[in-house]
N, CA and C atoms as a LAMMPS dump frame, in Angstrom:
ITEM: TIMESTEP
0
ITEM: NUMBER OF ATOMS
663
ITEM: BOX BOUNDS ff ff ff
-5.0000000000000000e+02 5.0000000000000000e+02
-5.0000000000000000e+02 5.0000000000000000e+02
-5.0000000000000000e+02 5.0000000000000000e+02
ITEM: ATOMS id mol type element x y z
1 1 1 N 101.256 197.136 164.787
2 1 2 C 100.947 195.73 165.008
3 1 3 C 102.044 194.813 164.501
4 2 1 N 102.707 195.197 163.413
5 2 2 C 103.754 194.35 162.832
6 2 3 C 105.103 194.559 163.497
7 3 1 N 105.268 195.679 164.195
8 3 2 C 106.565 195.975 164.791
9 3 3 C 107.562 196.558 163.81
10 4 1 N 107.161 196.776 162.552
11 4 2 C 108.055 197.359 161.555
12 4 3 C 108.365 198.814 161.907
13 5 1 N 109.569 199.238 161.554
14 5 2 C 109.978 200.619 161.821
15 5 3 C 110.131 201.39 160.515
16 6 1 N 109.783 202.66 160.561
17 6 2 C 109.896 203.528 159.399
18 6 3 C 110.544 204.843 159.84
19 7 1 N 111.635 205.204 159.186
20 7 2 C 112.285 206.478 159.491
21 7 3 C 111.522 207.6 158.795
22 8 1 N 110.964 208.496 159.585
23 8 2 C 110.174 209.604 159.044
24 8 3 C 111.049 210.851 158.864
25 9 1 N 111.891 211.132 159.872
26 9 2 C 112.764 212.306 159.852
27 9 3 C 114.173 211.869 160.256
28 10 1 N 115.175 212.259 159.472
29 10 2 C 116.559 212.041 159.86
30 10 3 C 117.017 213.206 160.746
31 11 1 N 117.816 212.891 161.746
32 11 2 C 118.409 213.925 162.611
33 11 3 C 117.355 214.766 163.322
34 12 1 N 116.308 214.118 163.771
35 12 2 C 115.291 214.794 164.568
36 12 3 C 114.996 213.972 165.806
37 13 1 N 114.3 214.557 166.771
38 13 2 C 113.977 213.825 167.996
39 13 3 C 112.674 214.343 168.59
40 14 1 N 112.086 213.518 169.463
41 14 2 C 110.908 213.892 170.246
42 14 3 C 109.763 214.352 169.358
43 15 1 N 109.446 213.555 168.337
44 15 2 C 108.389 213.917 167.404
45 15 3 C 107.008 213.881 168.043
46 16 1 N 106.182 214.878 167.737
47 16 2 C 104.825 214.963 168.25
48 16 3 C 103.876 215.364 167.117
49 17 1 N 102.783 214.586 166.969
50 17 2 C 101.798 214.89 165.927
51 17 3 C 100.864 215.993 166.409
52 18 1 N 100.575 216.946 165.535
53 18 2 C 99.702 218.072 165.856
54 18 3 C 98.681 218.234 164.727
55 19 1 N 97.412 218.309 165.103
56 19 2 C 96.361 218.566 164.114
57 19 3 C 96.534 219.964 163.529
58 20 1 N 96.141 220.171 162.242
59 20 2 C 95.423 219.235 161.374
60 20 3 C 96.331 218.374 160.505
61 21 1 N 97.605 218.24 160.829
62 21 2 C 98.465 217.37 160.036
63 21 3 C 99.9 217.849 159.975
64 22 1 N 100.515 217.981 161.151
65 22 2 C 101.902 218.406 161.21
66 22 3 C 102.666 217.54 162.21
67 23 1 N 103.949 217.449 161.981
68 23 2 C 104.839 216.779 162.919
69 23 3 C 105.799 217.82 163.48
70 24 1 N 105.784 217.999 164.799
71 24 2 C 106.743 218.871 165.47
72 24 3 C 107.857 217.999 166.042
73 25 1 N 109.101 218.467 165.965
74 25 2 C 110.229 217.693 166.488
75 25 3 C 111.397 218.613 166.806
76 26 1 N 112.277 218.129 167.657
77 26 2 C 113.447 218.899 168.054
78 26 3 C 114.646 218.606 167.175
79 27 1 N 115.474 219.632 166.979
80 27 2 C 116.727 219.462 166.255
81 27 3 C 117.744 220.461 166.799
82 28 1 N 118.676 219.956 167.6
83 28 2 C 119.786 220.761 168.125
84 28 3 C 119.293 222.058 168.773
85 29 1 N 118.252 221.963 169.586
86 29 2 C 117.795 223.126 170.325
87 29 3 C 116.743 223.959 169.628
88 30 1 N 116.383 223.585 168.406
89 30 2 C 115.319 224.29 167.686
90 30 3 C 114.103 223.378 167.568
91 31 1 N 112.923 223.99 167.444
92 31 2 C 111.69 223.249 167.237
93 31 3 C 111.304 223.389 165.775
94 32 1 N 111.164 222.242 165.085
95 32 2 C 110.864 222.221 163.663
96 32 3 C 109.455 221.682 163.44
97 33 1 N 108.862 222.032 162.274
98 33 2 C 107.542 221.53 161.896
99 33 3 C 107.567 221.138 160.426
100 34 1 N 106.851 220.043 160.106
101 34 2 C 106.742 219.612 158.715
102 34 3 C 105.373 218.97 158.522
103 35 1 N 104.802 219.143 157.333
104 35 2 C 103.499 218.546 157.033
105 35 3 C 103.62 217.021 157.09
106 36 1 N 102.611 216.37 157.71
107 36 2 C 102.689 214.935 157.951
108 36 3 C 101.313 214.299 157.792
109 37 1 N 101.258 213.218 157.01
110 37 2 C 100.024 212.466 156.817
111 37 3 C 100.023 211.297 157.788
112 38 1 N 99.092 211.305 158.747
113 38 2 C 99.084 210.287 159.793
114 38 3 C 98.652 208.919 159.277
115 39 1 N 98.034 208.863 158.097
116 39 2 C 97.617 207.571 157.543
117 39 3 C 98.73 206.928 156.72
118 40 1 N 99.338 207.7 155.827
119 40 2 C 100.418 207.155 155.006
120 40 3 C 101.759 207.176 155.736
121 41 1 N 101.832 207.92 156.846
122 41 2 C 103.065 208.084 157.628
123 41 3 C 104.177 208.708 156.799
124 42 1 N 103.799 209.657 155.947
125 42 2 C 104.76 210.33 155.087
126 42 3 C 104.714 211.836 155.304
127 43 1 N 105.879 212.466 155.154
128 43 2 C 105.966 213.928 155.23
129 43 3 C 105.886 214.508 153.828
130 44 1 N 105.624 215.802 153.757
131 44 2 C 105.605 216.497 152.474
132 44 3 C 106.106 217.913 152.67
133 45 1 N 106.683 218.45 151.609
134 45 2 C 107.202 219.808 151.691
135 45 3 C 108.49 219.875 152.489
136 46 1 N 108.859 221.093 152.848
137 46 2 C 110.102 221.327 153.585
138 46 3 C 109.805 221.629 155.045
139 47 1 N 110.73 221.238 155.898
140 47 2 C 110.596 221.537 157.322
141 47 3 C 110.788 223.039 157.567
142 48 1 N 110.041 223.563 158.527
143 48 2 C 110.107 224.979 158.884
144 48 3 C 110.465 225.117 160.355
145 49 1 N 111.338 226.05 160.655
146 49 2 C 111.711 226.299 162.049
147 49 3 C 110.598 227.085 162.73
148 50 1 N 110.114 226.557 163.866
149 50 2 C 109.047 227.218 164.611
150 50 3 C 109.624 228.211 165.609
151 51 1 N 110.621 227.761 166.355
152 51 2 C 111.222 228.62 167.37
153 51 3 C 112.606 228.094 167.717
154 52 1 N 113.517 228.991 168.068
155 52 2 C 114.856 228.622 168.541
156 52 3 C 114.874 228.57 170.054
157 53 1 N 115.904 227.921 170.613
158 53 2 C 116.12 227.979 172.045
159 53 3 C 115.146 227.177 172.862
160 54 1 N 114.853 225.935 172.444
161 54 2 C 114.011 225.035 173.232
162 54 3 C 114.928 224.098 174.018
163 55 1 N 114.769 224.052 175.329
164 55 2 C 115.625 223.21 176.152
165 55 3 C 115.546 221.759 175.676
166 56 1 N 116.692 221.168 175.374
167 56 2 C 116.758 219.826 174.809
168 56 3 C 117.863 219.036 175.496
169 57 1 N 117.568 217.785 175.824
170 57 2 C 118.583 216.9 176.394
171 57 3 C 119.392 216.302 175.254
172 58 1 N 120.702 216.563 175.187
173 58 2 C 121.483 216.143 174.027
174 58 3 C 121.613 214.635 173.873
175 59 1 N 121.621 213.881 174.96
176 59 2 C 121.797 212.431 174.842
177 59 3 C 120.523 211.753 174.369
178 60 1 N 119.373 212.104 174.974
179 60 2 C 118.118 211.438 174.636
180 60 3 C 117.356 212.147 173.526
181 61 1 N 117.634 213.442 173.309
182 61 2 C 116.872 214.21 172.326
183 61 3 C 115.563 214.734 172.853
184 62 1 N 115.248 214.473 174.13
185 62 2 C 114.003 214.956 174.708
186 62 3 C 113.941 216.475 174.7
187 63 1 N 112.866 217.029 174.123
188 63 2 C 112.704 218.483 174.035
189 63 3 C 111.528 218.905 174.907
190 64 1 N 111.7 219.996 175.647
191 64 2 C 110.69 220.44 176.606
192 64 3 C 109.666 221.354 175.936
193 65 1 N 108.707 220.736 175.227
194 65 2 C 107.62 221.505 174.63
195 65 3 C 106.351 220.666 174.644
196 66 1 N 105.217 221.335 174.527
197 66 2 C 103.92 220.671 174.428
198 66 3 C 102.982 221.593 173.651
199 67 1 N 101.979 220.981 173.004
200 67 2 C 101.007 221.747 172.222
201 67 3 C 99.606 221.379 172.688
202 68 1 N 98.8 222.383 172.971
203 68 2 C 97.429 222.139 173.425
204 68 3 C 96.552 221.725 172.252
205 69 1 N 95.359 221.121 172.523
206 69 2 C 94.441 220.762 171.435
207 69 3 C 94.053 221.965 170.578
208 70 1 N 94.085 223.162 171.183
209 70 2 C 93.736 224.357 170.419
210 70 3 C 94.879 224.932 169.624
211 71 1 N 96.073 224.331 169.745
212 71 2 C 97.207 224.776 168.941
213 71 3 C 98.157 225.729 169.63
214 72 1 N 98.028 225.904 170.956
215 72 2 C 98.941 226.785 171.684
216 72 3 C 100.21 226.014 172.055
217 73 1 N 101.343 226.6 171.735
218 73 2 C 102.64 225.979 172.025
219 73 3 C 103.18 226.485 173.362
220 74 1 N 103.599 225.555 174.21
221 74 2 C 104.292 225.905 175.455
222 74 3 C 105.643 225.207 175.452
223 75 1 N 106.69 225.917 175.896
224 75 2 C 108.024 225.305 175.914
225 75 3 C 108.915 226.009 176.927
226 76 1 N 109.957 225.291 177.348
227 76 2 C 110.985 225.891 178.187
228 76 3 C 112.03 226.535 177.292
229 77 1 N 112.311 227.81 177.538
230 77 2 C 113.297 228.536 176.752
231 77 3 C 114.695 228.321 177.341
232 78 1 N 115.623 227.97 176.494
233 78 2 C 116.987 227.758 176.959
234 78 3 C 117.812 227.042 175.911
235 79 1 N 118.956 226.523 176.336
236 79 2 C 119.864 225.861 175.417
237 79 3 C 119.851 224.358 175.654
238 80 1 N 120.794 223.672 175.005
239 80 2 C 120.978 222.251 175.267
240 80 3 C 121.263 222.04 176.752
241 81 1 N 120.671 221.006 177.332
242 81 2 C 120.921 220.687 178.733
243 81 3 C 122.161 219.793 178.817
244 82 1 N 123.151 220.25 179.513
245 82 2 C 124.376 219.47 179.671
246 82 3 C 124.675 219.289 181.152
247 83 1 N 125.326 218.204 181.474
248 83 2 C 125.676 217.89 182.854
249 83 3 C 127.192 217.887 182.976
250 84 1 N 127.802 219.04 183.313
251 84 2 C 129.266 219.111 183.369
252 84 3 C 129.841 218.171 184.429
253 85 1 N 130.907 217.491 184.086
254 85 2 C 131.612 216.608 185.004
255 85 3 C 133.101 216.876 184.885
256 86 1 N 133.857 216.398 185.881
257 86 2 C 135.311 216.543 185.854
258 86 3 C 135.969 215.176 185.779
259 87 1 N 137.051 215.112 185.02
260 87 2 C 137.818 213.876 184.914
261 87 3 C 138.83 213.814 186.047
262 88 1 N 138.922 212.658 186.691
263 88 2 C 139.889 212.488 187.785
264 88 3 C 140.546 211.114 187.681
265 89 1 N 141.767 211.025 188.221
266 89 2 C 142.403 209.736 188.475
267 89 3 C 141.982 209.271 189.865
268 90 1 N 141.893 207.983 190.066
269 90 2 C 141.616 207.448 191.391
270 90 3 C 142.55 206.269 191.649
271 91 1 N 143.205 206.258 192.819
272 91 2 C 144.127 205.169 193.122
273 91 3 C 143.41 204.072 193.913
274 92 1 N 144.16 203.024 194.273
275 92 2 C 143.556 201.867 194.93
276 92 3 C 143.074 202.185 196.343
277 93 1 N 143.545 203.28 196.925
278 93 2 C 143.08 203.68 198.25
279 93 3 C 141.881 204.624 198.184
280 94 1 N 141.429 204.947 196.961
281 94 2 C 140.266 205.809 196.797
282 94 3 C 140.593 207.278 196.716
283 95 1 N 141.869 207.637 196.671
284 95 2 C 142.254 209.039 196.55
285 95 3 C 142.092 209.502 195.106
286 96 1 N 141.586 210.723 194.917
287 96 2 C 141.362 211.25 193.573
288 96 3 C 142.295 212.41 193.276
289 97 1 N 142.623 212.539 191.994
290 97 2 C 143.459 213.64 191.518
291 97 3 C 142.876 214.152 190.203
292 98 1 N 142.623 215.452 190.079
293 98 2 C 142.027 215.968 188.834
294 98 3 C 142.934 215.721 187.63
295 99 1 N 142.332 215.35 186.509
296 99 2 C 143.073 215.208 185.259
297 99 3 C 143.115 216.533 184.519
298 100 1 N 141.997 217.238 184.509
299 100 2 C 141.901 218.543 183.879
300 100 3 C 140.944 219.402 184.686
301 101 1 N 141.139 220.708 184.642
302 101 2 C 140.281 221.616 185.399
303 101 3 C 138.97 221.912 184.685
304 102 1 N 138.912 221.637 183.39
305 102 2 C 137.728 222 182.61
306 102 3 C 136.605 221.001 182.842
307 103 1 N 135.451 221.492 183.224
308 103 2 C 134.276 220.643 183.422
309 103 3 C 133.467 220.609 182.129
310 104 1 N 133.237 219.402 181.605
311 104 2 C 132.468 219.202 180.386
312 104 3 C 131.513 218.027 180.604
313 105 1 N 130.513 217.862 179.744
314 105 2 C 129.587 216.734 179.911
315 105 3 C 130.194 215.406 179.439
316 106 1 N 131.253 214.979 180.141
317 106 2 C 131.883 213.703 179.816
318 106 3 C 130.929 212.55 180.137
319 107 1 N 130.928 211.535 179.265
320 107 2 C 130.126 210.348 179.515
321 107 3 C 130.981 209.105 179.707
322 108 1 N 132.143 209.052 179.059
323 108 2 C 133.018 207.887 179.161
324 108 3 C 134.442 208.337 178.879
325 109 1 N 135.41 207.603 179.443
326 109 2 C 136.821 207.893 179.21
327 109 3 C 137.587 206.583 179.137
328 110 1 N 138.519 206.502 178.189
329 110 2 C 139.347 205.309 178.026
330 110 3 C 140.787 205.739 177.839
331 111 1 N 141.69 205.153 178.619
332 111 2 C 143.094 205.531 178.592
333 111 3 C 143.825 204.792 177.474
334 112 1 N 144.672 205.505 176.726
335 112 2 C 145.463 204.901 175.664
336 112 3 C 146.447 203.888 176.248
337 113 1 N 146.826 202.862 175.482
338 113 2 C 147.784 201.874 175.983
339 113 3 C 149.101 202.483 176.463
340 114 1 N 149.556 203.591 175.847
341 114 2 C 150.806 204.215 176.287
342 114 3 C 150.606 205.209 177.423
343 115 1 N 149.368 205.43 177.847
344 115 2 C 149.076 206.3 178.979
345 115 3 C 149.206 207.778 178.698
346 116 1 N 149.396 208.162 177.459
347 116 2 C 149.646 209.571 177.151
348 116 3 C 148.378 210.361 176.829
349 117 1 N 147.297 209.675 176.534
350 117 2 C 146.074 210.393 176.162
351 117 3 C 144.85 209.595 176.572
352 118 1 N 143.719 210.289 176.592
353 118 2 C 142.433 209.673 176.875
354 118 3 C 141.528 209.851 175.671
355 119 1 N 140.726 208.833 175.388
356 119 2 C 139.607 208.984 174.471
357 119 3 C 138.38 209.251 175.328
358 120 1 N 137.735 210.388 175.117
359 120 2 C 136.598 210.767 175.948
360 120 3 C 135.362 210.958 175.08
361 121 1 N 134.253 210.55 175.613
362 121 2 C 132.939 210.702 174.985
363 121 3 C 132.296 211.918 175.63
364 122 1 N 132.139 213.008 174.843
365 122 2 C 131.583 214.254 175.359
366 122 3 C 130.173 214.438 174.826
367 123 1 N 129.224 214.541 175.717
368 123 2 C 127.821 214.708 175.357
369 123 3 C 127.575 216.145 174.918
370 124 1 N 126.915 216.301 173.78
371 124 2 C 126.534 217.623 173.288
372 124 3 C 125.386 217.416 172.322
373 125 1 N 125.089 218.432 171.491
374 125 2 C 123.999 218.271 170.537
375 125 3 C 124.235 217.041 169.669
376 126 1 N 125.471 216.812 169.287
377 126 2 C 125.877 215.575 168.637
378 126 3 C 127.057 215.032 169.421
379 127 1 N 126.821 214.001 170.239
380 127 2 C 127.888 213.447 171.062
381 127 3 C 128.997 212.909 170.175
382 128 1 N 130.254 213.13 170.573
383 128 2 C 131.378 212.694 169.776
384 128 3 C 132.529 212.235 170.65
385 129 1 N 133.494 211.549 169.992
386 129 2 C 134.691 211.072 170.659
387 129 3 C 135.796 212.092 170.445
388 130 1 N 136.458 212.469 171.536
389 130 2 C 137.567 213.417 171.494
390 130 3 C 138.811 212.764 172.089
391 131 1 N 139.991 213.241 171.664
392 131 2 C 141.251 212.797 172.243
393 131 3 C 141.783 213.904 173.153
394 132 1 N 142.046 213.564 174.398
395 132 2 C 142.613 214.506 175.36
396 132 3 C 144.073 214.144 175.565
397 133 1 N 144.964 215.002 175.074
398 133 2 C 146.402 214.791 175.262
399 133 3 C 146.768 215.269 176.66
400 134 1 N 147.225 214.349 177.503
401 134 2 C 147.325 214.629 178.932
402 134 3 C 148.4 215.65 179.275
403 135 1 N 149.551 215.577 178.645
404 135 2 C 150.631 216.483 179.02
405 135 3 C 150.323 217.922 178.619
406 136 1 N 149.803 218.104 177.418
407 136 2 C 149.52 219.455 176.916
408 136 3 C 148.103 219.915 177.231
409 137 1 N 147.247 218.993 177.723
410 137 2 C 145.863 219.332 178.07
411 137 3 C 145.106 219.901 176.882
412 138 1 N 145.252 219.261 175.721
413 138 2 C 144.559 219.702 174.524
414 138 3 C 143.507 218.673 174.118
415 139 1 N 142.376 219.167 173.603
416 139 2 C 141.289 218.315 173.131
417 139 3 C 141.216 218.37 171.607
418 140 1 N 141.143 217.204 170.967
419 140 2 C 141.038 217.111 169.523
420 140 3 C 139.866 216.207 169.178
421 141 1 N 138.934 216.731 168.407
422 141 2 C 137.77 215.938 168.027
423 141 3 C 138.174 214.855 167.023
424 142 1 N 137.753 213.621 167.289
425 142 2 C 138.135 212.491 166.445
426 142 3 C 137.045 212.103 165.463
427 143 1 N 135.797 212.033 165.915
428 143 2 C 134.724 211.486 165.088
429 143 3 C 133.936 212.577 164.374
430 144 1 N 133.338 212.244 163.218
431 144 2 C 132.513 213.217 162.507
432 144 3 C 131.173 213.397 163.202
433 145 1 N 130.355 214.303 162.66
434 145 2 C 129.099 214.672 163.305
435 145 3 C 128.07 213.553 163.232
436 146 1 N 127.637 213.088 164.345
437 146 2 C 126.52 212.187 164.617
438 146 3 C 126.713 211.738 166.058
439 147 1 N 125.885 210.895 166.586
440 147 2 C 126.01 210.471 167.978
441 147 3 C 126.997 209.308 168.076
442 148 1 N 128.181 209.576 168.649
443 148 2 C 129.237 208.58 168.801
444 148 3 C 129.6 208.456 170.278
445 149 1 N 129.635 207.225 170.772
446 149 2 C 129.808 207.014 172.205
447 149 3 C 130.668 205.788 172.488
448 150 1 N 131.143 205.716 173.752
449 150 2 C 131.751 204.517 174.298
450 150 3 C 133.056 204.116 173.596
451 151 1 N 134.112 204.937 173.688
452 151 2 C 135.371 204.627 173
453 151 3 C 136.125 203.466 173.642
454 152 1 N 136.771 202.653 172.795
455 152 2 C 137.591 201.522 173.226
456 152 3 C 138.848 201.504 172.356
457 153 1 N 140.031 201.504 172.978
458 153 2 C 141.292 201.495 172.236
459 153 3 C 141.644 200.095 171.748
460 154 1 N 142.238 200.029 170.545
461 154 2 C 142.868 198.786 170.126
462 154 3 C 144.147 198.594 170.935
463 155 1 N 144.658 197.38 170.974
464 155 2 C 145.821 197.074 171.815
465 155 3 C 147.07 197.836 171.385
466 156 1 N 147.199 198.147 170.091
467 156 2 C 148.375 198.882 169.625
468 156 3 C 148.206 200.392 169.712
469 157 1 N 147.022 200.854 170.137
470 157 2 C 146.778 202.281 170.292
471 157 3 C 146.599 203.039 168.998
472 158 1 N 146.454 202.334 167.875
473 158 2 C 146.353 203.011 166.587
474 158 3 C 144.908 203.319 166.181
475 159 1 N 143.951 202.651 166.806
476 159 2 C 142.554 202.872 166.452
477 159 3 C 141.693 202.904 167.709
478 160 1 N 140.495 203.485 167.546
479 160 2 C 139.495 203.499 168.607
480 160 3 C 138.19 202.989 168.029
481 161 1 N 137.605 202.016 168.7
482 161 2 C 136.277 201.524 168.322
483 161 3 C 135.233 202.251 169.158
484 162 1 N 134.027 202.408 168.601
485 162 2 C 132.978 203.122 169.315
486 162 3 C 131.62 202.742 168.742
487 163 1 N 130.577 203.162 169.447
488 163 2 C 129.196 202.936 169.012
489 163 3 C 128.685 204.201 168.339
490 164 1 N 128.055 204.043 167.174
491 164 2 C 127.599 205.206 166.412
492 164 3 C 126.166 205.014 165.957
493 165 1 N 125.352 206.066 166.085
494 165 2 C 123.972 205.996 165.611
495 165 3 C 123.929 206.287 164.126
496 166 1 N 122.887 205.823 163.492
497 166 2 C 122.715 206.046 162.067
498 166 3 C 121.76 205.008 161.518
499 167 1 N 120.631 205.438 160.966
500 167 2 C 119.63 204.488 160.526
501 167 3 C 119 203.812 161.73
502 168 1 N 118.732 202.519 161.623
503 168 2 C 118.164 201.766 162.736
504 168 3 C 119.279 201.249 163.633
505 169 1 N 119.114 201.408 164.931
506 169 2 C 120.068 200.853 165.879
507 169 3 C 121.324 201.685 166.034
508 170 1 N 122.345 201.059 166.602
509 170 2 C 123.659 201.663 166.766
510 170 3 C 124.678 200.688 166.199
511 171 1 N 125.59 201.207 165.394
512 171 2 C 126.537 200.367 164.695
513 171 3 C 127.926 200.504 165.309
514 172 1 N 128.742 199.421 165.297
515 172 2 C 130.12 199.527 165.754
516 172 3 C 131.013 200.066 164.633
517 173 1 N 131.805 201.069 164.955
518 173 2 C 132.77 201.649 164.024
519 173 3 C 134.144 201.629 164.679
520 174 1 N 135.17 201.813 163.85
521 174 2 C 136.477 202.144 164.399
522 174 3 C 137.179 203.111 163.472
523 175 1 N 138.154 203.833 164.043
524 175 2 C 138.795 204.93 163.328
525 175 3 C 140.228 205.085 163.807
526 176 1 N 141.122 205.468 162.884
527 176 2 C 142.519 205.691 163.253
528 176 3 C 142.628 206.903 164.161
529 177 1 N 143.516 206.838 165.143
530 177 2 C 143.649 207.935 166.106
531 177 3 C 144.412 209.124 165.544
532 178 1 N 145.157 208.937 164.438
533 178 2 C 145.907 210.058 163.864
534 178 3 C 145.127 210.767 162.764
535 179 1 N 143.885 210.336 162.523
536 179 2 C 143.059 210.994 161.525
537 179 3 C 143.448 210.699 160.092
538 180 1 N 144.278 209.67 159.863
539 180 2 C 144.77 209.37 158.523
540 180 3 C 143.75 208.641 157.66
541 181 1 N 142.685 208.139 158.26
542 181 2 C 141.675 207.401 157.501
543 181 3 C 140.295 207.709 158.067
544 182 1 N 139.264 207.662 157.229
545 182 2 C 137.894 207.921 157.704
546 182 3 C 137.387 206.765 158.552
547 183 1 N 136.273 206.965 159.276
548 183 2 C 135.707 205.877 160.08
549 183 3 C 135.284 204.707 159.205
550 184 1 N 135.414 203.503 159.729
551 184 2 C 134.985 202.298 159.039
552 184 3 C 133.983 201.554 159.902
553 185 1 N 132.877 201.147 159.291
554 185 2 C 131.897 200.364 160.027
555 185 3 C 132.399 198.934 160.177
556 186 1 N 132.258 198.381 161.379
557 186 2 C 132.626 197.001 161.634
558 186 3 C 131.405 196.141 161.304
559 187 1 N 131.506 195.215 160.348
560 187 2 C 130.349 194.4 159.971
561 187 3 C 129.79 193.643 161.178
562 188 1 N 128.489 193.752 161.384
563 188 2 C 127.841 193.104 162.523
564 188 3 C 126.349 193 162.241
565 189 1 N 125.653 192.053 162.874
566 189 2 C 124.203 191.943 162.697
567 189 3 C 123.483 193.212 163.168
568 190 1 N 122.229 193.343 162.782
569 190 2 C 121.438 194.509 163.152
570 190 3 C 121.207 194.539 164.656
571 191 1 N 121.2 195.727 165.214
572 191 2 C 120.947 195.88 166.641
573 191 3 C 121.644 197.104 167.202
574 192 1 N 121.727 197.159 168.52
575 192 2 C 122.346 198.282 169.224
576 192 3 C 123.662 197.785 169.823
577 193 1 N 124.776 198.174 169.198
578 193 2 C 126.101 197.653 169.553
579 193 3 C 126.864 198.644 170.429
580 194 1 N 127.53 198.102 171.448
581 194 2 C 128.367 198.906 172.338
582 194 3 C 129.701 198.176 172.524
583 195 1 N 130.783 198.618 171.854
584 195 2 C 132.091 197.993 172.042
585 195 3 C 132.528 198.063 173.497
586 196 1 N 133.191 196.996 173.97
587 196 2 C 133.624 196.937 175.365
588 196 3 C 135.136 196.783 175.506
589 197 1 N 135.759 195.879 174.737
590 197 2 C 137.21 195.703 174.832
591 197 3 C 137.688 194.826 173.688
592 198 1 N 138.995 194.88 173.431
593 198 2 C 139.617 193.983 172.47
594 198 3 C 140.307 192.845 173.217
595 199 1 N 140.371 191.672 172.579
596 199 2 C 141.092 190.551 173.167
597 199 3 C 142.585 190.862 173.193
598 200 1 N 143.366 190.194 174.059
599 200 2 C 144.79 190.5 174.184
600 200 3 C 145.568 190.454 172.872
601 201 1 N 145.179 189.555 171.939
602 201 2 C 145.894 189.502 170.661
603 201 3 C 145.393 190.547 169.668
604 202 1 N 144.369 191.309 170.039
605 202 2 C 143.866 192.374 169.186
606 202 3 C 143.062 191.921 167.998
607 203 1 N 142.748 190.637 167.907
608 203 2 C 142.08 190.105 166.724
609 203 3 C 140.556 190.079 166.855
610 204 1 N 140.047 190.264 168.074
611 204 2 C 138.609 190.174 168.274
612 204 3 C 138.119 191.321 169.156
613 205 1 N 136.92 191.788 168.847
614 205 2 C 136.279 192.846 169.617
615 205 3 C 135.15 192.243 170.439
616 206 1 N 135.16 192.489 171.721
617 206 2 C 134.071 192.067 172.603
618 206 3 C 133.091 193.232 172.702
619 207 1 N 131.821 192.953 172.441
620 207 2 C 130.809 194.015 172.437
621 207 3 C 129.503 193.487 172.993
622 208 1 N 128.723 194.384 173.581
623 208 2 C 127.384 194.01 174.019
624 208 3 C 126.387 194.437 172.954
625 209 1 N 125.345 193.637 172.782
626 209 2 C 124.353 193.864 171.745
627 209 3 C 122.963 193.821 172.356
628 210 1 N 122.207 194.885 172.129
629 210 2 C 120.787 194.89 172.47
630 210 3 C 120.018 194.662 171.185
631 211 1 N 119.228 193.61 171.132
632 211 2 C 118.471 193.311 169.931
633 211 3 C 117.356 194.331 169.739
634 212 1 N 116.933 194.585 168.486
635 212 2 C 115.853 195.552 168.242
636 212 3 C 114.627 195.25 169.084
637 213 1 N 114.08 196.313 169.678
638 213 2 C 112.934 196.143 170.557
639 213 3 C 113.313 195.966 172.008
640 214 1 N 114.636 195.891 172.288
641 214 2 C 115.102 195.782 173.666
642 214 3 C 114.773 194.463 174.327
643 215 1 N 114.628 193.389 173.514
644 215 2 C 114.225 192.104 174.089
645 215 3 C 115.346 191.442 174.878
646 216 1 N 116.581 191.579 174.398
647 216 2 C 117.697 190.88 175.043
648 216 3 C 118.973 191.699 174.959
649 217 1 N 119.798 191.547 175.991
650 217 2 C 121.175 192.023 175.986
651 217 3 C 122.087 190.803 175.975
652 218 1 N 123.057 190.78 175.056
653 218 2 C 123.988 189.659 174.982
654 218 3 C 125.388 190.179 174.753
655 219 1 N 126.374 189.343 175.057
656 219 2 C 127.776 189.639 174.791
657 219 3 C 128.213 188.879 173.542
658 220 1 N 128.793 189.594 172.616
659 220 2 C 129.242 188.993 171.355
660 220 3 C 130.738 189.225 171.187
661 221 1 N 131.347 188.411 170.323
662 221 2 C 132.74 188.623 169.899
663 221 3 C 132.745 188.766 168.376
């Protein structure tokens, strides 16, 4: 009724309450269970793995399982669901040329200012930003483990801004491309932030913001 949010489980998804007092949820392809009080909304004890190999969508966290009122578990057996795609160049006449032969669950790609590499968002159990060096065709993971998406290069090519999950909402971060410094959160109001581009002088970041509850989408600087 109040609209307040409470984090019950970190790094879990698709939570389902099961009598007589358990919470089932997905975690990287496994189904976990933990004791849960539906009145206090609190967990107790340690989480226990119920079964491995539950088909899970890595971007949304949706896990393919259900539990009957009598306590019977049904689920689809398999791994993380990924949608392999190929990266291509496209010219003004609509002609395409493959960038790499490897098909991966790419979600976004941004070309470096010098044209030598791409920052790509690869969907997996924990989506992350990778650097694809075009000449050598090598992939190097840039961001640490958590859901990181939507890379945007700074004008000098020294940093990449991106959207990162953690706590409530999605926060804007940026990180050096040479790995010389850890990620830094960009101070911003609460909400779901998606970096879009930097201004020509490199002093401002243009980003879209979805306010908590999905009431509005706005463009911020």
